[in-house]
VOGU-3710 file (C-alpha; in Angstrom, 3 decimals, decimal comma):
1> mfcdlhthsv> 108,085/157,493/127,016  109,526/155,062/129,207  109,769/151,166/128,907  111,071/148,343/131,769  112,495/145,837/130,087  112,608/142,575/133,075  110,277/141,827/135,641  108,802/139,699/137,584  105,452/138,087/138,420  104,071/135,204/140,741
11> fsdgtdtpee> 104,844/132,806/138,152  108,715/132,976/139,449  109,616/135,098/142,441  107,692/138,258/142,045  104,285/138,878/144,088  102,021/140,384/141,562  100,199/138,743/138,821  100,775/139,256/135,145  97,856/140,789/134,729  99,277/143,354/137,635
21> ivfraealgl> 102,308/143,694/136,604  100,173/145,479/132,950  97,741/147,229/135,321  100,550/149,110/137,243  102,758/149,404/133,564  99,573/151,560/132,248  98,818/153,244/135,580  102,327/154,966/135,630  102,404/155,592/131,708  105,296/153,142/130,692
31> gavaltdhnc> 105,062/152,890/127,019  105,976/149,305/127,593  106,816/146,208/130,172  108,338/142,572/129,609  107,384/139,657/131,779  110,643/137,993/132,622  110,149/135,199/135,543  112,923/133,076/136,219  113,026/129,711/133,673  109,429/129,661/133,395
41> vdglprflaa> 106,971/130,924/130,369  103,972/129,808/132,232  102,481/133,541/133,046  103,056/134,677/129,687  99,797/134,039/127,857  97,945/135,996/131,022  100,557/137,981/130,343  99,989/138,725/126,613  96,431/138,622/127,201  96,241/141,665/129,725
51> gsaspvktvp> 98,461/143,740/127,474  95,664/143,097/124,704  93,179/145,264/126,605  96,250/148,092/127,328  97,748/150,836/125,644  101,197/149,378/127,071  103,003/147,221/125,064  103,557/143,888/126,318  107,037/142,009/125,654  106,661/138,166/126,711
61> gvefstgwld> 110,387/136,672/127,994  111,768/134,829/130,484  115,082/135,350/132,387  117,251/132,082/132,325  119,947/131,272/135,411  123,012/130,088/133,683  126,379/129,204/134,872  130,080/130,304/133,665  132,973/128,760/135,105  132,044/128,573/138,394
71> gelhilalfv> 129,495/132,009/138,551  126,341/132,604/137,316  125,283/134,847/135,196  121,403/135,546/133,891  120,302/135,928/130,645  116,902/137,377/128,932  115,337/136,405/125,857  113,239/139,062/125,024  110,247/138,873/122,294  109,720/134,923/122,455
81> reehydairs> 107,446/133,570/120,854  104,426/131,566/122,070  105,170/128,486/119,487  108,828/128,210/121,404  107,152/127,939/124,778  107,517/124,140/125,165  111,003/124,225/123,638  111,614/127,153/126,515  109,752/124,324/129,504  112,066/121,158/127,771
91> lcagpdqakr> 115,302/123,498/128,050  114,366/124,098/131,777  113,007/121,169/132,669  116,755/119,268/134,038  117,340/122,915/136,131  113,930/122,809/137,401  114,383/119,511/138,703  118,210/119,638/140,349  116,859/123,419/142,078  113,832/121,119/143,122
101> esnlalakal> 116,630/118,547/144,765  118,753/121,951/146,281  115,465/123,461/147,557  114,953/120,367/149,872  118,783/119,852/150,434  118,924/123,596/151,970  115,537/122,565/153,695  116,985/119,861/155,259  120,389/121,356/155,956  118,121/124,634/157,730
111> ndagyaidye> 116,311/122,388/159,695  119,225/120,300/160,682  120,864/123,228/162,029  117,450/124,288/164,437  115,835/127,078/161,817  112,186/125,692/161,249  111,545/125,900/157,825  108,428/123,805/156,480  109,209/123,615/152,915  105,869/121,736/152,151
121> aieaaspngr> 104,531/124,960/153,215  106,838/126,939/151,440  106,032/124,894/148,165  101,870/124,760/148,574  101,852/128,477/149,050  103,976/129,585/145,698  102,722/129,438/141,950  103,440/126,211/140,101  106,039/125,113/143,194  108,778/127,302/141,669
131> inrsqfgdal> 110,906/128,278/145,039  114,028/129,850/145,314  116,434/131,649/148,094  113,376/134,345/148,020  110,688/132,210/149,440  113,121/130,556/152,209  114,252/134,372/152,779  110,500/135,278/153,648  110,193/132,386/155,744  113,567/132,852/157,867
141> lrlgyvktkq> 112,253/136,544/158,330  108,482/135,186/159,298  109,606/133,016/161,828  112,074/135,778/163,141  115,294/134,528/162,368  116,222/137,486/160,935  115,335/141,220/160,909  115,325/141,913/156,879  115,433/139,296/153,995  118,560/141,032/152,764
151> eafdtilrpg> 120,141/139,919/156,429  118,497/136,044/155,307  120,841/136,720/151,968  123,993/138,409/153,212  123,911/135,423/156,283  122,535/132,086/156,530  121,436/131,764/152,627  124,414/133,652/151,325  126,004/131,513/147,773  129,269/129,665/149,164
161> gpfyqppkrl> 128,221/129,533/152,757  127,272/126,701/154,921  123,432/126,064/153,727  123,100/127,654/150,413  124,381/125,552/147,742  123,183/126,510/143,816  122,062/123,883/142,018  123,815/123,049/138,617  122,657/124,958/136,266  122,397/125,470/132,310
171> daletigfir> 125,566/126,944/130,630  125,831/130,562/129,750  126,944/130,440/125,956  124,341/127,290/124,644  121,717/129,051/126,257  122,711/132,208/124,052  122,561/129,722/121,138  119,453/128,474/121,961  117,519/131,590/122,080  118,486/132,548/119,108
181> sigavpvlah> 118,041/129,493/117,398  113,926/130,393/118,673  113,982/133,686/117,306  114,313/135,790/120,753  116,300/138,349/121,749  119,495/137,312/123,846  120,359/140,230/126,594  122,572/139,787/129,472  121,065/140,913/132,609  122,914/143,537/135,414
191> pfqdsnqrrp> 126,641/142,917/134,362  128,584/144,363/137,275  125,867/143,176/139,970  128,476/142,674/142,144  130,020/146,069/142,368  126,607/147,180/144,780  126,790/145,810/148,011  123,004/145,311/147,627  124,178/141,080/146,951  126,698/139,453/147,745
201> aarfhhtpaq> 129,601/139,481/145,043  130,674/135,464/145,111  127,627/135,251/143,162  128,141/136,577/140,102  130,770/136,702/137,439  130,266/140,721/136,724  133,557/142,361/137,285  135,251/143,987/134,624  137,615/141,821/133,627  135,073/139,303/133,931
211> meaflplame> 133,349/140,520/131,191  136,172/141,525/129,354  136,656/137,745/128,800  133,350/136,873/128,425  131,778/139,436/126,343  133,692/138,080/123,108  132,385/134,372/123,541  128,574/135,590/124,119  128,897/137,932/120,970  129,952/134,580/119,110
221> aglegmetmh> 127,566/132,770/120,387  124,763/135,643/119,522  124,368/137,824/122,601  122,570/140,882/121,440  122,010/143,478/124,290  123,420/144,365/127,426  121,661/145,732/130,508  122,896/149,447/130,800  119,984/150,333/133,080  118,980/148,681/136,861
231> scfdldtacl> 117,946/149,094/139,914  121,291/147,594/141,304  123,256/150,337/139,247  124,963/153,226/141,135  125,810/156,090/138,493  129,195/154,890/137,767  128,280/150,534/136,901  125,294/152,231/134,795  128,536/154,577/132,560  130,071/151,576/132,822
241> adrmagqfgl> 128,081/149,308/131,186  127,070/151,644/128,815  131,002/151,906/128,219  131,331/148,395/127,554  127,551/148,021/125,321  129,099/150,551/123,123  132,371/148,824/123,245  131,087/145,486/121,654  128,835/146,946/120,139  125,727/145,688/121,862
251> lqsggsdyhg> 122,126/147,179/122,077  121,440/148,296/125,431  118,536/147,401/127,446  117,733/148,350/130,680  115,110/147,603/133,650  113,597/147,923/137,217  114,142/143,907/137,960  110,468/144,509/139,688  109,584/141,882/142,179  107,027/143,332/144,066
261> tgkqdvllgg> 106,839/143,638/147,513  109,724/141,325/147,464  112,098/144,008/146,981  110,283/146,565/148,270  113,030/149,382/147,428  112,889/148,661/143,691  109,959/150,233/141,665  108,319/149,523/138,321  109,788/151,849/135,701  111,938/153,234/138,281
271> qyvpmefyrr> 114,846/153,355/136,225  112,998/155,602/133,374  114,561/153,458/130,662  114,035/155,244/127,287  111,542/153,764/124,400  114,252/153,818/122,341  115,258/150,945/123,515  112,454/148,939/123,102  112,246/150,242/119,438  115,882/148,951/118,622
281> lkalseg> 115,655/145,567/120,206  112,105/144,451/119,042  113,242/145,917/115,589  116,210/143,251/115,755  113,761/140,895/116,705  111,743/141,358/113,599  114,367/141,144/111,355
//
C-alpha cells in the first residue's frame, strides 16, 4: 500500500547499510523503497542485490546537492540505470573534491576556535570517506560541545555562520538536464523545507515565491516530479506542495528522508506515501 522514495545509507550520511534498509522496508510491509544517497551511487549494487531476494521493489536513486542563485536545492534522480553509474561518479567528482576541501577548512576553523575536532578520525569512521555536516554534528555532540545534534546545526554549523561555508555545488538546472539525459526521473526534493523551523531557513530556496520562479525553468530543463510528502512537512506545507505540483503538472513523489539513528525522529516509511506515486514514476522511467 505504501512506499518510501527517499532514504540514505552508510554510503552517504545514514547509519543503515543498503541491505538493512531493504530488510526494514520488508518488515514494515512497504511495497517499494528507494536508496538516494547524497551524490553517491556506490551503495546501489548492494541495495539492488538485497532487493532481488525481497518482495519489496527497490528503486536505485541518488540525491544531488545543487545550487540555484545563492541557495541550495536537492534534486533526486530515481530509477537510475547501472550503465550510468560511472557518469554520475564523473559528474560528482568535482563537487566531491570541493566538499573535502570545505570539510578540511571547517575542521581547521573549529580547532582554531577551541573545538577539538579530529577530522582524520571522522574520515576514517565514514564509509568511502564521505563527510558532511552530519558527521561534524556527531563529533561536536560526542565531545560535549552541544546537547543535541540539531543544536550543532542551528548554532556552530549553521549556514552563513562563522564556521560552515558551503562548497561550490552542481548547477540545479544543468543537473536536471543530466538526469533526463541518462533516462532517470528528476524529482525536486523537499520543497518549502524552510517553512518548518527544524532546519535553517537561509540554506534553501524553497519559499513559494522562489518556487514560482524556479519551477518553470526547472520544467524546461526536464523536471518531472516533486516531493509532496516528506518528514519535514507539516500539513499546510504538504498541501502547498500538493497544490503546486498540480499547478505545474508535476508527478508527485514522497519519502521519509530516512537516515537511521542519525535522525531518530524520522522513521522509514513514516510518511505513508501511496504506492501509486511509485507506479507513475516508474511508468515514466520506462516510457
